[in-house]
C-alpha positions as YAML, in Angstrom:
chain: A
units: angstrom
residues:
- id: 1
  name: MET
  ca: [-31.99, -1.85, 7.35]
- id: 2
  name: VAL
  ca: [-28.49, -2.62, 8.48]
- id: 3
  name: PHE
  ca: [-25.26, -1.97, 7.09]
- id: 4
  name: MET
  ca: [-22.07, -3.69, 7.30]
- id: 5
  name: ASN
  ca: [-19.29, -1.36, 7.56]
- id: 6
  name: VAL
  ca: [-16.99, -3.45, 5.43]
- id: 7
  name: ARG
  ca: [-13.28, -2.41, 4.48]
- id: 8
  name: ILE
  ca: [-11.74, -2.69, 1.61]
- id: 9
  name: ASN
  ca: [-7.71, -4.25, 2.65]
- id: 10
  name: LEU
  ca: [-4.60, -2.69, 0.26]
- id: 11
  name: VAL
  ca: [-2.32, -5.65, 0.84]
- id: 12
  name: LYS
  ca: [-4.64, -8.37, -0.19]
- id: 13
  name: ILE
  ca: [-5.99, -6.61, -3.84]
- id: 14
  name: SER
  ca: [-4.10, -5.99, -6.90]
- id: 15
  name: PRO
  ca: [-1.40, -3.94, -7.88]
- id: 16
  name: GLU
  ca: [-3.76, -2.17, -10.46]
- id: 17
  name: THR
  ca: [-6.71, -1.68, -8.14]
- id: 18
  name: ARG
  ca: [-4.12, 0.01, -5.49]
- id: 19
  name: GLU
  ca: [-3.52, 2.09, -7.63]
- id: 20
  name: THR
  ca: [-6.82, 3.46, -8.54]
- id: 21
  name: ILE
  ca: [-7.24, 3.54, -4.50]
- id: 22
  name: LYS
  ca: [-4.22, 5.45, -4.36]
- id: 23
  name: ARG
  ca: [-5.56, 7.85, -7.32]
- id: 24
  name: GLN
  ca: [-8.28, 8.13, -6.20]
- id: 25
  name: VAL
  ca: [-7.51, 9.15, -2.89]
- id: 26
  name: ILE
  ca: [-5.58, 11.50, -4.44]
- id: 27
  name: ASN
  ca: [-8.45, 13.41, -6.29]
- id: 28
  name: LEU
  ca: [-10.46, 13.19, -3.74]
- id: 29
  name: TYR
  ca: [-7.94, 14.96, -1.13]
- id: 30
  name: GLN
  ca: [-6.70, 17.69, -3.97]
- id: 31
  name: ASN
  ca: [-11.12, 18.44, -4.04]
- id: 32
  name: GLY
  ca: [-10.98, 18.96, -0.52]
- id: 33
  name: TYR
  ca: [-11.87, 16.41, 0.99]
- id: 34
  name: LYS
  ca: [-10.83, 15.01, 5.02]
- id: 35
  name: ALA
  ca: [-8.91, 11.37, 5.54]
- id: 36
  name: LYS
  ca: [-11.81, 10.52, 7.51]
- id: 37
  name: LYS
  ca: [-14.54, 11.41, 4.49]
- id: 38
  name: ILE
  ca: [-12.51, 9.56, 1.83]
- id: 39
  name: GLY
  ca: [-11.91, 6.43, 3.80]
- id: 40
  name: GLU
  ca: [-15.67, 6.28, 3.80]
- id: 41
  name: ILE
  ca: [-16.23, 7.08, 0.17]
- id: 42
  name: LEU
  ca: [-13.65, 4.47, -0.84]
- id: 43
  name: CYS
  ca: [-14.19, 2.31, 2.00]
- id: 44
  name: ILE
  ca: [-10.80, 1.80, 3.05]
- id: 45
  name: SER
  ca: [-9.49, 2.86, 6.89]
- id: 46
  name: GLU
  ca: [-9.07, 6.12, 6.82]
- id: 47
  name: TYR
  ca: [-5.11, 5.34, 8.52]
- id: 48
  name: ALA
  ca: [-4.80, 3.94, 5.11]
- id: 49
  name: ALA
  ca: [-6.00, 7.62, 3.38]
- id: 50
  name: ARG
  ca: [-3.46, 8.85, 5.80]
- id: 51
  name: ARG
  ca: [-0.62, 6.65, 4.47]
- id: 52
  name: ILE
  ca: [-1.57, 7.61, 0.77]
- id: 53
  name: ILE
  ca: [-2.43, 11.44, 1.48]
- id: 54
  name: THR
  ca: [1.23, 11.75, 3.26]
- id: 55
  name: ALA
  ca: [3.12, 10.05, 0.79]
- id: 56
  name: TYR
  ca: [1.99, 12.26, -2.39]
- id: 57
  name: LYS
  ca: [2.86, 15.34, -0.20]
- id: 58
  name: GLU
  ca: [6.13, 13.69, 0.01]
- id: 59
  name: GLU
  ca: [6.48, 12.48, -2.96]
- id: 60
  name: GLY
  ca: [3.65, 13.71, -5.58]
- id: 61
  name: LEU
  ca: [2.20, 11.51, -8.03]
- id: 62
  name: GLU
  ca: [5.20, 8.91, -7.30]
- id: 63
  name: CYS
  ca: [3.74, 7.67, -4.71]
- id: 64
  name: ILE
  ca: [1.12, 5.94, -6.62]
- id: 65
  name: LYS
  ca: [3.80, 3.76, -8.27]
- id: 66
  name: GLU
  ca: [3.85, 0.49, -6.21]
- id: 67
  name: LYS
  ca: [7.43, -0.65, -4.41]
- id: 68
  name: ALA
  ca: [9.66, -3.39, -3.95]
- id: 69
  name: ARG
  ca: [8.32, -5.64, -1.15]
- id: 70
  name: GLY
  ca: [10.17, -7.87, 1.14]
- id: 71
  name: ARG
  ca: [13.05, -9.15, 1.44]
- id: 72
  name: LYS
  ca: [15.89, -8.51, -1.19]
- id: 73
  name: PRO
  ca: [17.32, -11.57, -2.36]
- id: 74
  name: GLY
  ca: [20.52, -12.62, 0.22]
- id: 75
  name: GLU
  ca: [19.49, -10.21, 2.73]
- id: 76
  name: LYS
  ca: [19.56, -11.60, 6.97]
- id: 77
  name: ARG
  ca: [21.32, -15.31, 5.27]
- id: 78
  name: ILE
  ca: [22.00, -17.47, 8.48]
- id: 79
  name: LEU
  ca: [24.12, -19.71, 5.39]
- id: 80
  name: SER
  ca: [26.68, -18.22, 3.58]
- id: 81
  name: ALA
  ca: [26.32, -18.21, -0.44]
- id: 82
  name: ARG
  ca: [29.65, -21.60, 0.26]
- id: 83
  name: GLN
  ca: [27.66, -22.94, 3.11]
- id: 84
  name: GLU
  ca: [24.37, -22.83, 1.69]
- id: 85
  name: LYS
  ca: [25.97, -24.62, -2.12]
- id: 86
  name: LYS
  ca: [27.73, -27.51, 0.61]
- id: 87
  name: PHE
  ca: [24.31, -27.91, 1.86]
- id: 88
  name: ARG
  ca: [22.31, -28.25, -0.99]
- id: 89
  name: THR
  ca: [25.10, -31.31, -3.13]
...
């Protein structure tokens, strides 16, 4: 029998599912499991498990909440707001 080594990509799943996985990682870590074993159990990479554990150590349970992603509005603009307005009209 052949088993495929399929891993969940945490970027491509819903925020709710990502939060559930983070809670499970933290629970397993608190029960003494190592990142490698947590990754195997939850079908995520060892690296992802380590990142969640590190965030938990630094931030506590706040690490479970989703953070803003991407650039802030207006960040790294090429045109100024005035130039952009002139270009649009």
